[in-house]
C-alpha positions, 0 to 999 in steps of 0.5 A: 735177751741174753747178755752177749759176750765180746763182739769178736766171739759173736762172729763164729758160724755154726752148722745146724740141722734141726730135726722135724717137729711134726710128731705130736706131744703127749698132750696133742694125743689127749694124754693127761699126765697127773692132776696138776695143770700145765703152764701155757707152753707146757715147757720149762720156759713157763718159768718166767725168765728161763731160756733154752737154746740148742744146736744140733749136729747131724751129717746124716752119717755118723754125727748125731749130737749137739748141745742144749743150754738152759739159762736160769736168767738172761743176765751175767750168771756169775754176778747174779747167781741162783739158788741150786741143788743136785740130786744123784739117783745113780752116779755113772755119769759126768756132771761137771760142777756138781760138787760146788753146787752141793756145797754152796747151793749156788749155780753161776753159769748156764746149765749145758747138756751134751755128749759124754766125751764132749763135757770137757770141751763144752765146759772149756767153751763155757768158761771162755764165754763167761770170762768174756762177759762185761763185769767178769774181767777180773774173775779167776774162778768159775764153776761151769755146769755141764751134764751129759749122756752117752750117744755113742750108739748113733754118734761117733762119740770119739769125734767130739765135734761140739766145741766153742762155736756150738756152745756160743751159738746155743747160749746166744740162741737161748730164748723163752717160748716154745722149746724144740723137743725130740732128736735135737740138741743134746738129744740128737743121738740118744736112745730111750727104752730101745726107741729114739730118745732126746730132749723133752720138756713139760711144766706144772702150775699150782693154783693160787690157793697153793701159791700159784708157783710154776715148775718146769722140767727139761730132760735129756733121755738116754736110758732103758727099762720097761716103758710105762705110759700113765699106767699102760705097759707100752714097752711090754705091748710093743715087745721091746723092753729090758731083759726080754731076750735074756728072759727068753734065753736068747742072745741079747743085743747092744740096743737091749742095754738099759745103760746110758743116763738121764739128765733132768733140769728142774726150774721153779719160780717158788721162793725155795732155798738150796735145801728144799731145791735138793728135795725137789730134785730128788722127786724128779727120780720118782717121775723117772721111775713112773716111766719105767726106768730100770735105774741100771748100773751103767745109767747116770741119773741126775737132777739139777734144780734151781729157783729164779728167785734171787738168793738174797731177795727179801722174799720169805722162803717156803716152809717145809710144810708148803713143799708137797705140792711142788714135789708133785709138780716135779714128779708129773712134769718129769714124767711128761717131759720124758714121754715128750722126748720119745713122742717128738723124736724121729727115727735116726740112722747113724754110726752104722745103726738105726733106732726107730722112733716110738711107733705112734699109731701102735702106741695110741692103740695100746693107750686106748686099750688101757683107757689112758686116752678115749 
């Protein structure tokens, strides 16, 4: 259970509306991405000790946003840092705290995801939370880690409604177990491939002869391209894809843009240091590419990776030659997590726009036609 801050800070109430979770995941439909087995939850929380908490803000009008908290462990992260790394696919984004992670190879706060203009507010709230923890009374420098995607198409992004109450609630609610996906938390107002995007997660577990390690991934999807699901050109078949109108010499629409960003968080229980964690984070971009991302000029594509093995534990670190199975695990889990963010999301209207959820019946028919599912 997460270490709690001062009692006065716990009394903060927060309005929360959770999106429906009735839509299936890709595995529910019989889609098997890759060759490696998933963990029992097929979620980032399959990595022992990792917790996720989310707060969703939805006023059914112009507010569709939130915050998602990923905790590498439930203790005081400033006192018990984890090895970490960052890889940047395209840097059109605001990943606060990234330069210190790249320099020192350590993560010392929960990782929070939110909306673009909320990053400073969320970071300030995270600082307040961390400074309030027992043992941090004399701390004078903390590196908050906050990532974002721009949900301004469905959300009144200038309102910046995510603050201290929401951040504290997300961290306090963080638990292991199943993770809500789709239009929830930081994914409440996002758009991916022209359909409703959101939060997605997946995991891979290596067999014992490859170390038995687990890799978990959580994504916040808000980007464009040409959706490909395990080899099936779903975006083309559905008639919704990047450059469609331009190639037909028709006027483009704001919803046609591939801009927007994808945040990817990679967790593992493998004993790897920051250098090899950066190599794992780099493979997340390969998983993103497999889904059909356009990696546009205006998309901030970032991966943050961490190991739950304490940095100073006597456990020997894996050699470079042992990393390849973990690389594949990252690729497959990232790919599936992105699909789950689409499959679990629901049609959302906000800020004067409506973004449809991925049409599951039509998608399933396409996948059968291309023999992705039987």
